[in-house]
N, C-alpha and C positions, 0 to 999 in steps of 0.2 A: 545451352549458353542462351541467357537472358539478351537479346539487341536491343531492347528499347528501356528508356529511362523510366522509372515510377510515376513521374508528373505527367500530367495531362495542360494541355494547352485549352482547351474546351473547342477542339477545333468543329467549324460545319464548312466542311468541303463541299460547296456548290458545283464548282467548276469540276470535279472530279467525278462528279455527279452524271454528268452530262457524257452521252454514248463513248465507248470506250475508245472510237477514231479519233475524240480530242483531244487523248491522252496517250501514256504509256507509261504502267506501273513502273518503278523503278528506285531502287534501294541506294543510298548513300555511298559508296567507297569510303573503306575505314582508312583513318587517317591511324599510322603506327604511334606519333606521340603529340596530340594533340594539347596545342597550347593557347590558351586566351590573350590576345594582345590589347583588345579593345573592346568595349561592350558599351553602348549605350543605354544607362540606365533612365534616364525620364522617358523614353521611347520605351522601355520595356514596363514601365509603371503605367504610361497611356495607354498602353494597349491591354494591360490587366493581367500582364502574363505572370506566374505565381512562382517567379525567380527570387524573389528578393533573400529567402534564405540559403541560395546556393552557392557553393562556393568557385572559385577562378575554374577548378579543374571539372566541377560537375557542368559547369556553362561551357566549359572547351568539350565535354564529350559529347553534350548536345548539338553544341553549333558546328561543328565538326562534321556531324552526320553519324557519326560513331552510336550514340545513342538515342535517337531521337524520342520526343515525346510519344507516350504509348498511345495516344489517339489520331497521329499523324497517318496520313494517306501519299505516302511519298509519289511523284508521278514526275513525266517530262512531259510538256506541252508542245504539240504540233502547231507550227508555222511555216509559210513561205514567206517570201519578200524579194524584192530589186533590192542588190546590191550594187552601189555605181550603177546604175541603171540595167542589170543585165536582172532578169529574173531568175530566181531559183524557185523550182516547184516545192521542192521540200527542204527547208532547214529545221526548224524544232530546237528546244533546249538541247544543244549539244554538252551542256555543262553545267545545267543549273535544273535542279529538282525543287520542284513546290511541295514543302511538306506541308501544306494546307493554309485553312482560312479561318483567323479567330474574328470576333464582334466583340468591340473595344466598350467598356463601360457606356461611352459619350456612342456608342449605335453602328459606328463606323464596321465595316467590314473590310479584313484586310489580310493580303497574300503574304506567309513567309515561305521564303524561298532562299533555298543555298544555290551557291553561285560557284563553281572551281570543285564541287564533291565529286566527282567521277564520269566514267560515261556512261550515258544512256543509249538508247536505240536511236536518237538521231545526232550522235557523235560524228558520223560520218568520216572516221577514221584517226580521229582528235584525240587526244587523250581524257579528255573533261576535265583536266585541270585547271588552275589559275594560281598566278606565284604572289608573292607578297606583295610586290610592288601596285600592280593591277587592283589589289584589294583593296589597300592601303589610297588606294587614290581615289577610287570611287567612294568610299567610307568619306575624307577629307571634302572630298566635291559634292556631293549627294545631301551632305549635311549641313554645308557652307551654304545651296543653294536652299534649302529648307532656312537655313537662318536670315536669309534675303527676301525669303516670302513669295519664294519660286515654286509651284506646283512640281514636285520631284517623289522619288521613289526614297527612300531612307534607308541608311544603314543602321543595322540591330548589334552585330558581333565580327568581329575578324577574329579568325582564329589558324595558327600556325600548324600544319598540320605533320610537322616532322619528316617528310619525303620530298624528295627533289622534284620537281618538274624540267624537263629538257626543250629549250628553247634554241637560242643561239649558244647559250651556256647553261649548267646548270642553275637552278634557283629554287629558294626557299616554296614549297609548296604552302597555300592556303585556301580557305572557305571565307567568303563574305557572306552573312546572312543579312539578304535585302526585305526590303518590307515596302508593300504596292498598295495601291487601291484594286488592280491588278494585271496581271500581265498578258492582258490580250493588247494585242497589235492590231495593227493594217493585216500584217502580212499572215495574220491568223484568218483574216477574212479570206486572204489570196489562197489560202492552203487549201480552203475548199471548194472556191470558184474556178480552180485549178482541175480539181477533180468533179466537175459540176455537179457538187452535192447541196443540191438547192434544200433540202431538210437540213444540213448541218448548218447552214445558212441563215437558214429561218429560226434555227435552234439557238446560234449564236447571236441573232440580232437581238430575240426576246432575251437573250441572257445580259447583253450588255446595257438594254436599254433599264431592266430592273435593278441593277447593280450600279449604272453610272450615270443616269440622265431617268431616274422614275420620275420624274414629272412628264415626261414624252413617251411614258409605256404606254399611253392611252388612244397614244393618236393613231389617226385615221391610217394611214403609210407609215408604220414603224420602220422600216430600213430607211424609208428619205427621212423621217423626222430624226435619226439614229445619227445621219450621215450629217445633218444641217449640227446637232450637239457639237460632234466632233470638229467640224468646219469651224463653229464657233471659238470651243477649246483652245485649236489649235495657234488661230489667231491672236487671243491674248496671251499663249505661252510663248511663243516667239519672237512677239514684241517684249516678253520679258528678259528672255535670252540678251536680246540687244539692248534694253537698258543696263545691262550690268556689265554687257562686252564679252559676253558667255560665247564660244565657239562650240557647239556638242562634239564638229568633226565627224560624223558617221551616219547620216541621215539618214537609212536607209528603210524600207518600209519596214520592215522587222525591228526596226528602233524605234519607232512614234507608237506611243499607247493610245490606245481608244480613251482611255478617261483621261489625257489632258493632263499628265504627269512627264515630265522630261525622266528618260531611263536610257539605260546602257549609257554609263560612263566610261567608253573607252579611250579613244585618243583624244580627250577632251584639253579645251584650254581656255583662256582667258587672255586678251589682249591687253597688252601694254600700252605703247605708243597708238592711238586711234591709226587705224588702218580697216576700211573697206574689206581687201582683199586679204585679209590676214587667214591664213589655214596652216593649220600644224600638223596635221595626221601626215604620216610617211606615205600611207599608202591613196591620199587624196590626191592624187600628181597632175589631175586635171582642174583640181581647185573647187571642185563640183559643190562643196562644203563649207566655202569661205563665209566668213561673217555676214557680210551684206548681201550673201545669195541664200540665206536659209529661209526668210520669208518664201521666198519665190521654188524651193524645194518643199517647204511645208505643201505648198499649191499642189507640184506634182508630186508630191506621195498623196494628197487628197484626190487628188483624179485616179489614182490607182486603186482607191478605197472605193470608190464611185464604180469602177470598174467590176470589181469584186460584187457589188451589191446588185446590180442593174437586174438579176432574175430574180431579186425578192422587193425590188420596189413597183415591177409593173410586168405581168408576164406578156404585157406588148411591149418589144426590145425597143423602138423606137420612140414610144411615150416615157420609157424609163430612162433613155438617153437625154431625152429632153427635161424632166425631171431632176435626173443629175446634174447636169448642167447649167440649168438654172439655180439650185442651189450653190455650185462650185463658185458660180460667176459675182457672190457675195463675197467670195474671201480676199482678195483683192483689197476692198473698200474696207473690211473690219478689220484686215493684218493693219491697213495704213490708221486708222481712226485710232486702235490701240497704238502704235508705235509713235504718233502724234502728241496722243494724252502722254503716252510714257516720256516723252523728249519734253514736252512743255513743262512735265512736273520737275525733270531736272535741272530746268533753268530757272523755275520759282514762276512759270506764267500760269495761276489759278482764272484767269478767263482767257477766253477763245477769241483770237482775231484771225481773220483771215491771211493776212502776212505772217504767220506764226512758222506755215510748214517752210519757208522762203529764209524766213531768219534763220530756223533752226539746221535746214540745210546749207546756208555760210557757215555757218557755226563748224559745221562738222568739213566741211572743204578746208577753212581756217587751221583746224585740229590738225588735218591730214598734213596740209601743206607742212606746217609748225614742228610736227612730231609730238603731239601734245600727249601727256599721258591722260589716258580714258579716265580714269578713277579719279586718280588725285585731281585735274581739272575742275569736276563740277563741284567738289568741297570747297577748293580754292576761289571759286564763284560767288557759294555763297556768304562765303566769306565778306567779299567784296558789295554783296546785297543787305548784309548783315550792318554792316559799316556806315549806310546810308545811299550807293549807290552811286558816290561822285567819280570823277574822272579817275580821281587817284586813289580810288579803294576797290581797282581790283588789281592792282602791281603784282596780288600773291597768284592771282590766276593767270596774269602775263608769264610770270615766272616759270610753270609750268611748261612753257614753250621754248623749245631750240630755235626759231625763228618767228617769232612774234611780230612781224610787219602784219599777216592779214588779218589775224587777229585783233590788234588795236583799229584796224579798218572798219571790221567787225561791230567792234563796242559802239560807238555812238548809236548806232541802228538800236541796239541791244539793251542803253541806256534810254532814250526815248522811250521803247516799249514796255521798260518797269513803269516809267512816271503814268502811264496809261492803266497801269493796276490798281483795282479799287480794293487792294488790302494794303496792312502793313507790312513794311519792311520785314521788319523781324518774325512777321508771322511767315513770310515766304521762304526766308530762311532758313526757317525750321523747317517748312514744310519740302526743300529742298534735300534737308540733312538726312530728313525720314525716307527719302529714294535713293541717295548716292550713298553707298558704302563707304569706309573709311578705307575698310579691309576688303578684300577678293582673296582668293588661294592664288598670290601670284605663284606664277610658275615656277621660278627658281626657288621659289619655298619650298614648295610641293617636291620637288626633285631633290632639295636637302634634307628632306624631311625621309623618302623614301630611301635614298643612299646610306643616310645612318639606320633605319628600322632595317635593312637587310644585313647592315654591320651591327645587329644588335641593339641598337642605342635606339629605346623607342620617345625619349624629351623630346627633339624634336620635332617630332608629329603630334605630341600629347598637347605640346605648347601651341602650335599651328590652330591643332582641333579647338582647343580653347580659345584664344583669339577670336577664330572665325564664331565662333557663338553668338556674339556682339557683334555685328558687321556695321552698324552705325553709330558706335559709340567709340568715341576717343579714348585709350584706353592706356593708362599712365603707364609709362617705362615697357610701352609697345610700339614705338613712334618706328621703330625700320620696321615692321612688319608692314605698313603703307606705303614703303617707301618701292620705286620701280627697281628692276634688274639694274645689275653693274653695268655701267657700259663693256665688258669684254664679255656679257653675260652670252652675245652671238644668236644665231637663226635657232629657235626653239622646235624643236620636233619631235610628237608624242607619237605611240604606240598602241594598238590595242591590247595586247599581251594576251593572243590566243595560240 
């Protein structure tokens, strides 16, 4: 029986060509009754995939893993990782299979991976399956992050398998097709460092440089140069998370991509009322990955990458340590600069002044004290700027607060600061609207969509998905999707779905 589709994606599988200890050949498990529930046609076109003439049943067969493309070379990748601070020397793709890599018409190299497609040699006793809810959550949130302009993996397809998966109860099984610049993680380097496999570390370093940092590939010290590149991208990425109020929820080193993309949307969420201590993951009992901790955690993770790279940074261990520490010491300043720039843009400051950091810090304190909605506030603030920045122009912004007293105390300093801007207020307000979304994947809206999908109703999912395609534009008739959760929403908790 032919188990491959006759279609070819034009795969060029550079990672699978690395020595066998990097991956394990793994065929996807068969789905008994695959049904396509979501497909990202614009992404497929961008990737140059020859699927435009295929029907939903054919797409379901391909993206469930029943009939992979003819030229696919399915493998599961090996990696290790620190999970909530504890090191696991072998993790790996326990429920994900890399079908292969395509080179898009624009020249980008992208992985196509099935997530939830069955057991692999790295499953560690798990079933290798995914449930529909987590699959659709990652589809919604990763595509929303892309629309928000934040580097991220993408979602190409979601397929219901027709087979149950068992967690606390029986759930609908599903497979997500994920697209990424690569799936190389900090944990990938840790895997080979734990085995003292210097040759593999050198090969992986060279591969990562050529793939993600080609401008650094001729560096005198390739491993150090790679490390410096990852530091820069992670400092920028996490600042972007903070800009939109995103909480990753499980920033383990195996969930941190070398490419600088957001990866592994498990117990992720977005803050509603501003709270630096916000955390949503049911397993993050110590608040290790709370909203305001994300920069510090990124730095901790990068230190683990430095440790893994030491053997290939320099043969002299002390010299390698000194070089790695010198590079890592740049992270706090880089992250702070990125975050300050993001927050300046959110409140309409095009010029830079020394007191801006304190002004922003005082605003966030006022927002926390006043339980102000993080997303709605900045759009309302832009309305006040557009209206002229007068004392009475910020009533919409004040209306976002439950307790407005601290905001009113802050407002005079902000208005004085606006006066010193050398740009037209209308221009500043427009710039604010370009970085402050109207729509985010509100947690309660996501849960509504997932609950309906579990009952066979995909309309809420599709409506929310369409709204989130244009997060910075006010969309007529969709005002409800910009609203915060109802007062009885309660304390929100998210789960990994494994």
